[in-house]
C-alpha positions as CSV (number, residue, x, y, z in Angstrom):
1,M,29.4,21.1,6.6
2,N,25.8,20.4,5.7
3,T,22.9,22.3,7.4
4,T,21.1,20.2,10.0
5,T,17.5,19.4,8.8
6,P,14.5,19.4,11.1
7,I,14.2,15.6,11.1
8,Q,17.9,15.3,12.0
9,R,17.5,17.7,14.9
10,K,14.6,15.6,16.2
11,M,16.7,12.5,15.9
12,D,19.5,14.1,17.9
13,Q,17.0,15.2,20.6
14,A,15.4,11.8,20.8
15,I,18.8,10.0,21.1
16,E,19.9,12.4,23.8
17,L,16.7,11.9,25.8
18,L,16.9,8.1,25.6
19,E,20.7,8.0,26.4
20,R,20.0,9.9,29.7
21,R,17.7,7.1,30.8
22,F,19.2,4.0,29.2
23,L,22.9,3.5,30.1
24,E,25.3,1.6,27.8
25,R,22.5,1.4,25.1
26,S,23.9,4.1,22.7
27,E,24.2,1.7,19.7
28,L,20.9,0.0,20.4
29,I,19.1,3.4,20.7
30,R,20.5,4.5,17.3
31,L,19.6,1.1,15.8
32,L,16.0,1.5,17.0
33,M,15.8,5.0,15.5
34,L,16.9,3.7,12.2
35,G,14.5,0.7,12.4
36,M,11.6,3.0,13.3
37,M,12.3,5.3,10.4
38,S,12.7,2.3,8.1
39,G,9.5,0.7,9.2
40,E,11.3,-2.5,10.0
41,N,10.8,-4.7,13.0
42,A,13.4,-5.1,15.7
43,L,14.1,-8.1,18.0
44,L,15.9,-7.7,21.4
45,I,17.4,-10.9,22.8
46,G,18.5,-10.9,26.4
47,P,17.8,-11.9,30.0
48,P,15.0,-10.3,32.1
49,G,15.8,-7.0,33.7
50,T,17.7,-5.4,30.9
51,A,15.1,-2.7,30.3
52,K,13.9,-4.1,26.9
53,S,10.2,-3.3,27.5
54,Q,11.0,0.0,29.2
55,L,13.1,1.1,26.2
56,A,10.3,0.1,23.8
57,R,7.7,2.1,25.7
58,S,10.0,5.1,25.7
59,V,10.5,5.0,22.0
60,A,6.7,5.0,21.6
61,Q,6.4,7.9,24.0
62,L,8.5,10.0,21.6
63,F,5.4,9.9,19.3
64,G,2.8,10.4,22.0
65,A,1.9,6.7,22.2
66,E,-1.8,7.2,21.5
67,H,-1.8,4.1,19.4
68,W,0.5,1.9,21.4
69,F,0.0,-1.8,22.1
70,E,2.0,-4.2,24.2
71,Y,1.6,-7.7,25.4
72,L,3.4,-10.5,27.1
73,L,2.9,-13.7,25.2
74,T,2.6,-17.2,26.8
75,R,1.8,-20.6,25.4
76,F,-1.8,-20.0,26.5
77,T,-2.2,-16.5,24.9
78,T,-5.3,-16.5,22.8
79,P,-5.9,-14.6,19.5
80,D,-8.6,-12.5,21.3
81,E,-5.9,-11.0,23.6
82,L,-3.8,-9.8,20.6
83,F,-6.3,-9.1,17.8
84,G,-9.5,-8.3,19.7
85,P,-12.7,-10.2,20.6
86,V,-15.0,-11.7,18.1
87,S,-17.9,-9.3,17.4
88,L,-21.1,-11.1,18.7
89,Q,-23.2,-8.8,16.6
90,Q,-21.5,-9.8,13.4
91,L,-21.5,-13.4,14.5
92,K,-25.3,-13.4,14.5
93,L,-25.0,-12.4,10.9
94,D,-22.7,-15.4,10.2
95,N,-19.7,-13.0,9.9
96,Y,-16.6,-14.0,11.9
97,V,-15.1,-10.6,12.5
98,R,-13.0,-9.3,15.4
99,K,-13.3,-5.9,17.1
100,T,-9.7,-4.7,16.6
101,A,-10.0,-1.2,18.1
102,G,-7.4,-1.0,20.9
103,Y,-5.6,-4.1,19.8
104,L,-2.5,-5.0,17.7
105,P,-4.2,-4.6,14.2
106,Q,-5.0,-1.0,15.0
107,A,-1.7,-0.1,16.7
108,Q,1.0,2.1,15.2
109,F,3.7,1.1,17.7
110,A,3.8,-2.2,19.5
111,F,5.9,-4.3,21.8
112,L,5.5,-8.1,22.1
113,D,7.4,-9.7,24.9
114,E,8.4,-13.3,24.7
115,I,7.4,-13.3,21.0
116,F,8.5,-16.9,20.4
117,K,6.0,-18.2,23.0
118,A,3.2,-17.4,20.4
119,N,1.2,-20.5,19.6
120,S,0.1,-21.6,16.1
121,A,-3.3,-19.9,16.4
122,I,-1.5,-16.6,16.6
123,L,1.5,-17.1,14.4
124,N,-0.1,-16.9,11.0
125,A,-1.8,-13.6,11.7
126,L,1.5,-12.2,13.1
127,L,3.4,-13.2,10.0
128,S,1.2,-11.1,7.7
129,I,1.1,-8.2,10.1
130,L,4.9,-8.1,10.5
131,N,5.8,-8.5,6.8
132,E,2.9,-7.2,4.6
133,R,1.2,-5.0,7.3
134,L,-2.0,-6.9,6.6
135,Y,-4.5,-8.5,9.0
136,F,-7.1,-11.0,7.7
137,N,-10.2,-10.2,9.7
138,G,-12.7,-12.9,8.7
139,R,-13.1,-12.6,5.0
140,E,-11.7,-9.1,4.9
141,K,-8.1,-8.1,4.3
142,E,-7.3,-5.0,6.4
143,E,-4.2,-2.8,6.1
144,V,-2.7,-2.3,9.6
145,P,-1.2,1.2,10.5
146,L,1.8,-0.5,12.2
147,Q,4.9,1.7,11.9
148,F,7.3,-0.1,14.1
149,L,7.2,-3.3,16.2
150,I,9.8,-4.2,18.8
151,A,9.7,-7.8,20.1
152,A,11.8,-9.3,22.9
153,S,12.7,-12.8,24.0
154,N,14.9,-14.4,26.6
155,E,15.9,-17.1,24.1
156,L,16.0,-17.8,20.4
157,P,13.3,-19.9,18.7
158,D,13.8,-23.6,18.2
159,D,13.8,-25.3,14.8
160,D,10.0,-25.1,14.5
161,E,9.3,-24.0,10.9
162,Q,6.6,-21.4,11.9
163,L,8.9,-19.8,14.5
164,T,11.7,-19.7,12.0
165,A,9.5,-17.8,9.6
166,L,8.5,-15.4,12.4
167,Y,12.2,-14.9,13.3
168,D,13.0,-14.0,9.7
169,R,10.5,-11.1,9.9
170,F,12.8,-9.3,12.3
171,L,15.4,-7.5,10.2
172,F,17.1,-5.7,13.2
173,R,18.5,-8.0,15.9
174,Y,20.3,-7.0,19.0
175,E,21.6,-8.9,22.1
176,V,21.0,-6.9,25.3
177,H,23.3,-7.4,28.2
178,Y,23.3,-6.3,31.9
179,L,25.3,-3.1,32.7
180,Q,29.0,-3.6,32.7
181,Q,30.6,-0.3,33.8
182,A,30.9,0.9,37.4
183,A,30.0,4.4,36.3
184,S,26.7,3.1,35.0
185,Y,25.8,1.6,38.4
186,E,26.5,4.9,40.0
187,R,24.2,6.7,37.7
188,M,21.5,4.0,37.7
189,F,20.0,5.3,40.9
190,S,19.5,8.9,39.7
191,L,18.1,8.4,36.2
192,P,15.1,10.6,35.2
193,T,11.7,9.1,35.5
194,N,9.4,11.9,34.2
195,P,7.4,11.2,31.0
196,L,9.3,11.8,27.8
197,P,8.2,14.7,25.6
198,V,6.6,14.2,22.2
199,V,9.4,14.7,19.7
200,F,8.2,13.1,16.5
201,S,5.0,13.0,14.5
202,L,3.8,10.2,12.3
203,Y,4.4,12.5,9.4
204,D,8.1,12.4,10.1
205,I,8.3,8.7,9.4
206,K,6.0,9.0,6.4
207,D,8.1,11.8,4.9
208,I,11.3,9.8,5.2
209,Q,9.7,6.7,3.8
210,A,8.3,8.7,0.9
211,A,11.8,10.0,0.2
212,K,13.2,6.5,0.1
213,Q,13.3,6.5,-3.7
214,V,17.0,7.1,-3.5
215,T,19.2,5.1,-5.8
216,I,21.8,2.5,-4.8
217,P,25.0,2.8,-6.9
218,E,26.1,-0.3,-8.7
219,A,29.3,-0.4,-6.6
220,L,27.3,-0.7,-3.4
221,I,25.1,-3.4,-4.9
222,Y,28.2,-5.4,-5.7
223,F,29.5,-4.6,-2.2
224,L,26.4,-6.2,-0.7
225,Y,26.8,-9.2,-3.1
226,R,30.4,-9.7,-1.9
227,I,29.2,-9.8,1.7
228,K,26.7,-12.4,0.6
229,Q,29.4,-14.4,-1.1
230,D,31.7,-14.2,2.0
231,M,28.9,-15.4,4.2
232,E,28.0,-18.3,2.0
233,E,31.6,-19.4,2.0
234,K,31.3,-19.8,5.7
235,E,27.9,-21.5,5.2
236,Y,25.7,-18.6,6.4
237,V,22.6,-18.1,4.3
238,L,20.0,-15.2,4.4
239,S,16.7,-15.1,2.7
240,D,16.2,-12.9,-0.4
241,R,13.6,-10.9,1.7
242,R,16.3,-9.9,4.2
243,W,18.8,-8.9,1.5
244,S,16.1,-6.7,-0.1
245,K,15.2,-5.1,3.2
246,I,18.8,-4.4,4.0
247,A,19.0,-2.3,0.8
248,G,15.8,-0.6,1.9
249,V,17.3,0.4,5.3
250,W,20.3,1.9,3.4
251,R,17.9,4.0,1.4
252,T,16.3,5.2,4.6
253,S,19.6,6.2,6.0
254,A,20.4,8.1,2.9
255,A,17.1,9.9,3.0
256,L,17.6,10.8,6.7
257,H,20.9,12.5,5.7
258,G,19.4,14.3,2.7
259,R,21.2,12.2,0.1
260,E,19.7,11.2,-3.2
261,Q,22.1,8.3,-3.5
262,V,23.2,5.6,-0.9
263,T,26.9,5.9,0.2
264,I,29.1,3.5,2.1
265,W,28.2,5.4,5.3
266,D,24.6,4.3,5.1
267,T,25.7,0.7,5.6
268,V,27.3,0.9,9.0
269,F,24.6,-1.0,10.9
270,T,24.4,-3.9,8.4
271,P,26.1,-6.5,10.7
272,H,23.0,-6.3,13.0
273,M,20.8,-7.4,10.1
274,L,22.9,-10.4,9.2
275,W,23.2,-12.7,12.2
276,D,20.9,-15.6,13.2
277,V,22.5,-16.3,16.6
278,P,24.3,-13.7,18.7
279,E,27.5,-15.7,18.6
280,D,27.7,-15.0,14.9
281,L,27.8,-11.2,15.3
282,N,31.6,-11.0,15.5
283,V,31.9,-13.0,12.4
284,M,29.4,-10.8,10.6
285,R,31.3,-7.7,11.7
286,E,34.6,-9.1,10.5
287,L,33.2,-9.9,7.1
288,F,31.5,-6.5,6.8
289,E,34.5,-4.5,8.0
290,R,36.8,-6.1,5.5
291,Q,34.5,-5.1,2.6
292,F,33.7,-1.7,4.2
293,T,37.4,-0.8,4.3
294,E,37.9,-1.8,0.7
295,M,34.8,0.2,-0.3
296,L,36.0,3.2,1.7
297,K,39.3,3.1,-0.2
298,A,37.5,3.1,-3.5
299,E,35.2,5.9,-2.4
300,L,38.3,8.0,-1.5
301,E,40.2,7.2,-4.6
302,N,40.0,10.7,-5.9
303,E,41.5,12.1,-2.6
304,L,44.0,9.4,-1.9
305,P,44.3,7.0,-4.9
306,L,46.2,4.3,-3.0
307,Q,45.7,1.5,-5.5
308,R,47.0,3.6,-8.4
309,L,49.9,4.9,-6.4
310,Q,50.8,1.4,-5.2
311,Q,50.8,0.1,-8.8
312,L,53.1,2.9,-9.9
313,A,55.5,2.4,-6.9
314,D,55.7,-1.4,-7.6
315,K,56.3,-0.8,-11.3
316,W,59.5,1.2,-10.7
317,K,60.6,-1.0,-7.8
318,E,60.6,-3.9,-10.3
319,K,62.9,-1.9,-12.6
320,E,65.1,-0.6,-9.7
321,S,67.9,-3.1,-10.2
322,E,68.0,-2.6,-14.0
323,L,68.1,1.1,-13.8
324,H,70.6,1.2,-11.0
325,A,72.9,-1.1,-13.0
326,F,72.5,1.3,-16.0
327,Q,73.5,4.3,-13.9
328,F,76.5,2.4,-12.5
329,K,77.7,1.4,-16.0
330,K,77.4,5.0,-17.1
331,E,79.4,6.3,-14.2
332,V,82.3,3.8,-14.7
333,G,82.3,4.4,-18.4
334,A,81.3,1.0,-19.5
335,K,80.5,0.6,-23.2
336,L,76.9,0.5,-24.1
337,G,75.3,0.0,-27.4
338,K,73.5,2.9,-28.9
339,E,70.1,1.2,-28.8
340,A,70.5,0.1,-25.2
341,L,71.8,3.6,-24.2
342,E,68.8,5.3,-25.8
343,R,66.2,2.8,-24.5
344,N,67.6,2.9,-20.9
345,G,68.0,6.6,-21.0
346,Q,64.4,7.1,-21.9
347,L,63.3,4.7,-19.2
348,L,65.5,6.5,-16.7
349,E,64.0,9.8,-17.5
350,A,60.5,8.5,-17.4
351,C,61.3,7.0,-14.0
352,R,62.7,10.3,-12.7
353,T,59.7,12.2,-13.9
354,E,57.1,9.8,-12.6
355,L,58.7,9.2,-9.2
356,E,59.2,13.0,-8.6
357,E,55.7,14.0,-9.7
358,T,54.0,11.1,-7.9
359,A,56.0,11.6,-4.6
360,R,55.3,15.4,-4.5
361,D,51.6,14.9,-5.3
362,L,51.3,12.1,-2.7
363,R,53.1,14.3,-0.1
364,N,50.7,17.2,-0.7
365,R,47.7,14.8,-0.5
366,L,48.9,13.4,2.8
367,M,49.4,16.9,4.2
368,Q,45.8,17.8,3.3
369,W,44.7,14.4,4.8
370,E,46.4,15.3,8.1
371,K,44.5,18.6,8.3
372,R,41.2,16.7,7.9
373,E,42.2,14.3,10.7
374,H,42.1,17.2,13.2
375,D,38.3,17.3,12.8
376,L,37.5,13.8,11.6
377,G,34.9,13.2,14.3
378,A,32.7,15.9,12.9
379,Y,33.4,14.7,9.3
380,V,32.2,11.2,10.2
381,L,29.1,12.4,11.9
382,E,28.3,14.5,8.9
383,K,28.3,11.3,6.9
384,N,26.1,9.4,9.3
385,R,25.0,11.2,12.5
386,L,23.7,7.8,14.0
387,I,27.2,6.5,14.4
388,H,28.0,6.3,18.1
389,N,31.6,4.9,18.1
390,V,33.1,7.7,15.9
391,E,36.6,6.7,16.9
392,K,36.3,3.4,15.1
393,Y,35.9,5.2,11.8
394,T,38.5,7.9,12.4
395,V,41.0,5.1,12.9
396,K,40.1,3.8,9.5
397,Y,41.2,7.1,8.0
398,A,44.4,7.0,10.0
399,Y,45.1,3.5,8.6
400,L,44.6,4.9,5.0
401,R,47.0,7.7,5.8
402,I,49.6,5.2,7.1
403,E,49.2,3.2,4.0
404,G,49.8,6.3,1.9
405,E,52.9,7.1,4.0
406,R,54.3,3.6,3.3
407,I,53.9,4.1,-0.4
408,L,55.6,7.5,-0.2
409,Q,58.5,5.9,1.6
410,Q,58.7,3.2,-1.1
411,L,58.8,5.9,-3.8
412,Q,61.5,7.8,-2.0
413,K,63.6,4.7,-1.4
414,T,63.4,3.6,-5.1
415,Y,64.5,7.1,-6.1
416,R,67.4,7.2,-3.7
417,T,68.6,3.8,-4.9
418,I,68.5,4.8,-8.6
419,F,69.5,8.5,-8.4
420,D,71.4,8.6,-5.1
421,K,69.6,11.6,-3.8
422,E,66.3,12.7,-2.2
423,I,63.3,13.9,-4.2
424,A,63.1,17.7,-4.0
425,G,59.8,18.9,-2.6
426,A,58.7,15.5,-1.3
427,D,59.9,15.9,2.3
428,Y,57.5,14.6,4.9
429,D,57.5,14.1,8.6
430,F,56.7,10.5,9.1
431,T,56.6,10.9,12.9
432,L,53.2,12.6,12.9
């Protein structure tokens, strides 16, 4: 078990504090933590009264919120309200410069409600702030200190080209619903309201982002490309910018877990970075989960080489009839040519050796696998402590074990058919 690092302890504390206040928001809270550490913007879609703005404020409080900015946009919102008033003193000098202190260009954390109500006078400035972290103040190009911006909307943008460009700047997307569980309604009236303590410093984010120079293995690059292909087959298209940013989030996750290389476990939140409308989330999850399971199999090939074992089991199953017939002919004393006798004898011995060795090895691997399953939850959280539905991933391990058991049964059945006995040392309790 890896030692918990200071940033991981802070993440755990922050998640616990937020989960006490925001019910049925465990996945969203973890998604926002990852977005915050990645420096990527998040968009919350949902009806009024689902605590979107309250959650955004609470996330900022974890940093002290000294440089916090929030605003509700309408069709009539002016640039002065977001970016600051024009400096009259500079205007006298023929310089059109805004006084940005206390406004969005100077904020480190921000929340913009009803983001898609922004008019064209605001949109262009927002686009550069959200993507390049730049604000064009008159003739000057200023870097903005923005670390994380959460936006909210009751509805998705229409087909307006500028709004579509704005929408593409939000890598993380999440649909927020009203509370569903009766237990949540019982707790809703006794939630803590005291201010949240400061948990993080800005250096925590900078340290993680500085450590993002982790590598992405070729196998995971191809994994992402297969997802892209699967989406395009269903006529879903993402911009190159979003694919690149997804890889950046994977690097952030690896850095958070002290890894120098991205693993499949750093990809688990990817479906929330793929959809354009909430109705597509289930499709994205299905495409992702299929590729994730195949990648997980490949990653665990050293521990449970299912593909190699299945190929070997199939090889001898194809020769089952031939070898069984040879055994029968020998038993009844049928005449066999010397060449056929020697060839089939060698094949039979090779079959015996491979089936016995493979079955015993697989049986031992499955026994070790079962021991791991007793504490799979801790194992999964060690791989990615942001996972909230641990059971979903422990089930994947159970499926892999079941697949291994099926292969073992196939090996044993082929051996019984050919040699009319059980494989010594390959006994296994399939009822577990």
